[in-house]
BAFIMAR-329446 format. One line per field, with one value per residue (C-alpha): residue number from 1; residue in three letters; x, y, z. Coordinates in nm, 2 decimals, m for minus. Layout:
BEGIN
i c(NUM|...);
aa c(ALA|...);
px c(X|...);
py c(Y|...);
pz c(Z|...);
***
This chain:
BEGIN
i c(1|2|3|4|5|6|7|8|9|10|11|12|13|14|15|16|17|18|19|20|21|22|23|24|25|26|27|28|29|30|31|32|33|34|35|36|37|38|39|40|41|42|43|44|45|46|47|48|49|50|51|52|53|54|55|56|57|58|59|60|61|62|63|64|65|66|67|68|69|70|71|72|73|74|75|76|77|78|79|80|81|82|83|84|85|86|87|88|89|90|91|92|93|94|95|96|97|98|99|100|101|102|103|104|105|106|107|108|109|110|111|112|113|114|115|116|117|118|119|120|121|122|123|124|125|126|127|128|129|130|131|132|133|134|135|136|137|138|139|140|141|142|143|144|145|146|147|148|149|150|151|152|153|154|155|156|157|158|159|160|161|162|163|164|165|166|167|168|169|170|171|172|173|174|175|176|177|178|179|180|181|182|183|184|185|186|187|188|189|190|191|192|193|194|195|196|197|198|199|200|201|202|203|204|205|206|207|208|209|210|211|212|213|214|215|216|217|218|219|220|221|222|223|224|225|226|227|228|229|230|231|232|233|234|235|236|237|238|239|240|241|242|243|244|245|246|247|248|249|250|251|252|253|254|255|256|257|258|259|260|261|262|263|264|265|266|267|268|269|270|271|272|273|274|275|276|277|278|279|280|281|282|283|284|285|286|287|288|289|290|291|292|293|294|295|296|297|298|299|300|301|302|303|304|305|306|307|308|309);
aa c(MET|GLN|PRO|VAL|ASN|LEU|ALA|ARG|LEU|GLN|ILE|HIS|PHE|CYS|VAL|LEU|LEU|TRP|GLY|PHE|THR|ALA|ILE|LEU|GLY|LYS|LEU|ILE|THR|LEU|PRO|ALA|LEU|PRO|LEU|VAL|TRP|TRP|ARG|MET|LEU|LEU|VAL|VAL|VAL|ALA|LEU|LEU|LEU|VAL|PRO|LYS|VAL|ARG|ARG|GLY|LEU|ARG|ALA|MET|PRO|ALA|ARG|LEU|ILE|GLY|ALA|TYR|ALA|GLY|ILE|GLY|VAL|LEU|VAL|ALA|LEU|HIS|TRP|LEU|THR|PHE|TYR|ALA|ALA|ILE|LYS|LEU|SER|ASN|ALA|SER|VAL|GLY|ALA|THR|CYS|ILE|ALA|LEU|GLY|PRO|VAL|PHE|LEU|ALA|PHE|ILE|GLU|PRO|TRP|LEU|THR|ARG|ARG|LYS|PHE|ASP|PRO|ARG|GLU|LEU|LEU|ILE|GLY|VAL|ALA|VAL|VAL|PRO|GLY|VAL|VAL|MET|VAL|VAL|GLY|GLY|VAL|PRO|THR|ASP|MET|ARG|ILE|GLY|ILE|ALA|VAL|GLY|VAL|LEU|SER|ALA|LEU|PHE|VAL|ALA|LEU|PHE|GLY|SER|LEU|ASN|LYS|ARG|MET|VAL|GLU|HIS|GLY|ASP|PRO|LEU|THR|VAL|THR|CYS|ILE|GLU|LEU|GLY|THR|GLY|THR|ALA|PHE|LEU|THR|LEU|LEU|ALA|PRO|LEU|LEU|PRO|HIS|GLN|GLY|ALA|LEU|PHE|VAL|LEU|PRO|GLY|LEU|HIS|ASP|THR|LEU|LEU|LEU|LEU|LEU|LEU|SER|PHE|GLY|CYS|THR|LEU|LEU|PRO|PHE|SER|LEU|ALA|LEU|VAL|ALA|LEU|ARG|HIS|ILE|SER|ALA|PHE|GLY|THR|GLN|MET|VAL|THR|ASN|LEU|GLU|PRO|VAL|TYR|SER|ILE|VAL|LEU|ALA|ILE|LEU|LEU|LEU|GLY|GLU|GLN|ARG|GLN|LEU|ASP|GLY|TRP|PHE|TYR|ALA|GLY|VAL|ALA|VAL|ILE|LEU|SER|ALA|VAL|PHE|VAL|HIS|PRO|LEU|LEU|ASN|ARG|THR|ARG|ARG|ILE|THR|ALA|GLN|PRO|GLU|LEU|MET|SER|THR|ALA|GLU|SER|HIS|SER|MET|ILE|ASP);
px c(14.08|14.12|13.79|13.81|13.84|13.56|13.35|13.41|13.30|12.99|12.89|12.94|12.73|12.46|12.46|12.43|12.13|11.98|12.04|11.80|11.52|11.45|11.46|11.22|10.99|10.96|10.92|10.64|10.31|10.14|10.08|10.32|10.08|10.02|10.38|10.51|10.24|10.33|10.71|10.67|10.43|10.66|10.96|10.77|10.63|10.98|11.12|10.85|10.97|11.30|11.29|11.54|11.31|11.01|11.21|11.32|10.97|10.85|11.15|11.13|10.96|10.63|10.77|11.06|10.82|10.61|10.92|11.02|10.66|10.67|10.98|10.81|10.55|10.83|10.98|10.64|10.60|10.96|10.90|10.56|10.69|11.00|10.81|10.55|10.83|10.95|10.60|10.56|10.90|11.15|11.40|11.69|11.49|11.38|11.73|11.87|11.62|11.71|12.07|11.95|11.89|12.24|12.19|11.87|12.06|12.32|12.05|11.81|12.07|12.21|11.85|11.75|12.07|12.10|12.45|12.59|12.52|12.84|12.84|13.04|12.73|12.54|12.78|12.64|12.29|12.41|12.61|12.32|12.10|12.25|12.25|11.88|11.81|12.00|11.82|11.48|11.58|11.70|11.38|11.05|10.79|10.55|10.82|10.87|10.60|10.80|11.10|10.89|10.76|11.12|11.25|10.98|11.10|11.45|11.33|11.16|11.47|11.67|11.42|11.39|11.77|11.84|11.60|11.73|12.08|11.97|11.81|12.04|12.17|11.84|11.73|11.84|11.85|11.63|11.37|11.37|11.32|11.03|10.86|10.92|10.81|10.52|10.40|10.45|10.23|9.96|9.99|9.95|9.65|9.48|9.59|9.46|9.09|9.20|9.39|9.26|9.24|9.26|9.10|9.41|9.59|9.42|9.43|9.67|9.94|9.98|10.26|10.49|10.45|10.46|10.80|10.94|10.80|10.97|11.29|11.25|11.16|11.41|11.69|11.70|11.59|11.65|11.96|12.16|12.04|12.18|12.51|12.55|12.51|12.80|13.02|12.97|13.16|13.48|13.46|13.40|13.07|13.26|13.37|13.02|12.86|13.10|13.00|12.63|12.64|12.71|12.36|12.22|12.51|12.44|12.06|12.12|12.37|12.13|11.84|12.05|12.16|11.82|11.56|11.73|11.63|11.90|11.66|11.42|11.68|11.94|12.29|12.16|12.01|12.34|12.54|12.30|12.34|12.72|12.69|12.45|12.66|12.97|12.80|12.68|13.03|13.16|12.91|13.08|13.42|13.30|13.16|13.49|13.68|13.45|13.48|13.85|13.86|13.60|13.59|13.89|13.80|13.48|13.68|13.80|13.46|13.22|12.87|12.56|12.29|11.95|11.99|11.65|11.62);
py c(2.25|2.44|2.47|2.85|2.86|2.61|2.82|3.13|2.94|2.81|3.17|3.30|3.01|3.09|3.46|3.36|3.15|3.44|3.65|3.43|3.51|3.84|3.67|3.40|3.66|3.82|3.50|3.36|3.49|3.48|3.82|3.91|3.79|3.43|3.40|3.48|3.27|2.96|3.02|3.04|2.75|2.52|2.60|2.55|2.21|2.10|2.22|2.04|1.71|1.76|1.59|1.84|2.12|1.95|1.89|2.25|2.37|2.16|2.27|2.64|2.86|3.02|3.38|3.31|3.17|3.48|3.70|3.51|3.51|3.89|3.90|3.66|3.92|4.16|3.89|3.84|4.21|4.23|3.95|4.09|4.43|4.29|4.09|4.36|4.60|4.35|4.31|4.69|4.75|4.48|4.25|4.50|4.78|4.54|4.42|4.77|4.88|4.59|4.71|5.00|4.76|4.81|5.19|5.16|4.91|5.18|5.38|5.11|4.88|5.13|5.21|4.85|4.73|5.04|5.11|5.46|5.60|5.63|5.97|5.80|5.60|5.91|5.95|5.63|5.77|6.10|5.91|5.71|6.01|6.10|5.73|5.70|6.02|5.88|5.54|5.72|5.93|5.62|5.42|5.48|5.68|5.39|5.19|5.46|5.32|5.00|5.19|5.33|4.98|4.85|5.11|5.00|4.64|4.75|4.91|4.59|4.38|4.61|4.58|4.20|4.17|4.38|4.19|3.85|3.97|4.05|3.70|3.49|3.28|3.19|2.92|2.67|2.86|2.61|2.61|2.99|3.00|2.75|2.98|3.30|3.17|2.98|3.29|3.48|3.23|3.27|3.65|3.66|3.43|3.68|3.98|3.84|3.94|4.30|4.33|4.32|3.99|3.80|3.49|3.42|3.33|2.99|2.91|2.63|2.77|2.62|2.38|2.67|2.86|2.54|2.44|2.79|2.81|2.48|2.61|2.93|2.76|2.48|2.58|2.95|2.93|2.60|2.50|2.83|2.86|2.52|2.58|2.92|2.77|2.53|2.81|3.04|2.80|2.88|3.25|3.57|3.76|4.05|3.83|3.69|4.04|4.16|3.86|3.89|4.26|4.13|3.99|4.30|4.28|3.92|3.99|4.28|4.09|3.79|4.03|4.16|3.82|3.64|3.91|4.17|4.44|4.68|4.78|4.92|5.12|5.39|5.48|5.69|5.39|5.19|5.49|5.52|5.15|5.20|5.49|5.29|4.98|5.18|5.31|4.96|4.82|5.10|5.00|4.67|4.84|5.09|4.81|4.63|4.93|4.99|4.63|4.63|4.95|4.86|4.49|4.32|3.98|3.97|3.95|3.61|3.45|3.34|3.49|3.29|3.46|3.35|3.43|3.48|3.65);
pz c(13.00|13.33|13.53|13.52|13.14|13.10|13.33|13.12|12.81|12.99|13.09|12.74|12.61|12.86|12.76|12.40|12.48|12.68|12.37|12.18|12.42|12.24|11.90|12.01|12.16|11.82|11.63|11.86|11.74|12.08|12.25|12.54|12.82|12.71|12.59|12.93|13.10|12.90|12.95|13.32|13.35|13.15|13.36|13.69|13.58|13.49|13.82|14.02|13.86|14.04|14.39|14.53|14.45|14.61|14.92|14.93|14.90|15.20|15.41|15.34|15.60|15.50|15.56|15.32|15.06|15.08|15.03|14.72|14.60|14.61|14.40|14.16|14.09|13.98|13.76|13.59|13.53|13.39|13.14|13.05|12.98|12.81|12.55|12.52|12.42|12.16|12.02|12.01|11.85|11.77|11.93|11.90|12.08|12.36|12.42|12.42|12.69|12.91|12.89|13.11|13.40|13.55|13.53|13.74|13.96|14.04|14.21|14.34|14.50|14.75|14.86|14.91|15.06|15.28|15.17|15.11|14.76|14.55|14.37|14.09|14.00|13.93|13.63|13.49|13.48|13.32|13.07|12.93|12.87|12.53|12.44|12.51|12.31|12.01|12.04|12.04|11.74|11.56|11.56|11.36|11.54|11.58|11.77|12.04|12.27|12.27|12.41|12.70|12.79|12.76|13.00|13.25|13.20|13.29|13.60|13.71|13.64|13.86|14.14|14.14|14.08|14.39|14.61|14.49|14.58|14.93|14.97|14.76|15.04|15.20|14.97|14.70|14.36|14.18|14.46|14.47|14.09|14.12|14.38|14.19|13.85|14.01|14.18|13.85|13.67|13.93|13.92|13.54|13.57|13.80|13.59|13.26|13.31|13.37|13.04|12.68|12.50|12.83|12.67|12.47|12.79|12.80|12.43|12.33|12.10|11.76|11.66|11.55|11.88|12.09|11.95|12.00|12.35|12.44|12.31|12.50|12.83|12.83|12.59|12.69|13.05|13.24|13.04|13.08|13.44|13.53|13.34|13.51|13.86|13.78|13.62|13.92|14.14|13.94|13.84|14.03|14.04|13.87|13.58|13.55|13.54|13.27|13.05|13.12|13.02|12.66|12.64|12.45|12.21|12.13|12.09|11.86|11.64|11.63|11.54|11.25|11.12|11.17|11.14|10.93|11.18|11.07|10.78|11.04|11.24|11.14|11.25|11.54|11.71|11.70|11.82|12.11|12.19|12.20|12.45|12.67|12.67|12.75|13.07|13.15|13.14|13.37|13.64|13.75|13.73|13.99|14.20|14.18|14.29|14.58|14.70|14.68|14.88|15.14|15.17|14.99|15.13|14.93|14.61|14.69|14.75|14.47|14.49|14.40|14.20|14.09|13.72|13.56|13.22);
***
């Protein structure tokens, strides 16, 4: 098999594994705070066992570590609100809200990267409005607080995604991930006393939750991250983004097959999802057009991303 074709299969497999994160978040009985804390802690411990990561930590300047640590706080807030949205609603709603991340990115990235705002990207924000209205109207009233928290999670993912993109070439991806998730773990430890049920953070999960947490941490975090790093050597960032935009689709299909969530949602919800995803897939097409027009040489170089979801 050609390396490019193998890389495409690897990326699709990674996105499928990421699609399971919403399902596992629903199946794990822990509240959102301890769930995220354990997920981050397990990944950090595993990364610290890698000699290359330890060498990278020792070699990285303190100022750069501080910058990645700040991004790590945003990562922690993203995961916390993402799983809180799932707990307050369901996996399908949580995954749909995360699909709004590229919409926020269309407005946040020009501001953070100091590039000129493209008016065409405003159309993306306008296009998702009816989709969001249909999604809200298609869920039970008691789930709507989950939508609000999920939209906040999408904002956080756009923020840390933009910042990671600015700093992607300043450190080894695994080392950067260790710093960001390590900082996120410490941040949640400090945050716990300020939130309700903070004592649950330090309670050992039962066997059921432990097995699912291990699957979430290693099967849906470390494994796809490592595979994605290999795949990115052979396919463009544009191709990768188009595939990763399928994650909400995989999550919703898995939620229907494994959790039967279609019984909780009506046709308006799925119509809204279709509208939102249509806008999401337009975003990388606009980016591609802009790059071809402004900087054609960038299309021939592979970009490296710190892929955390």
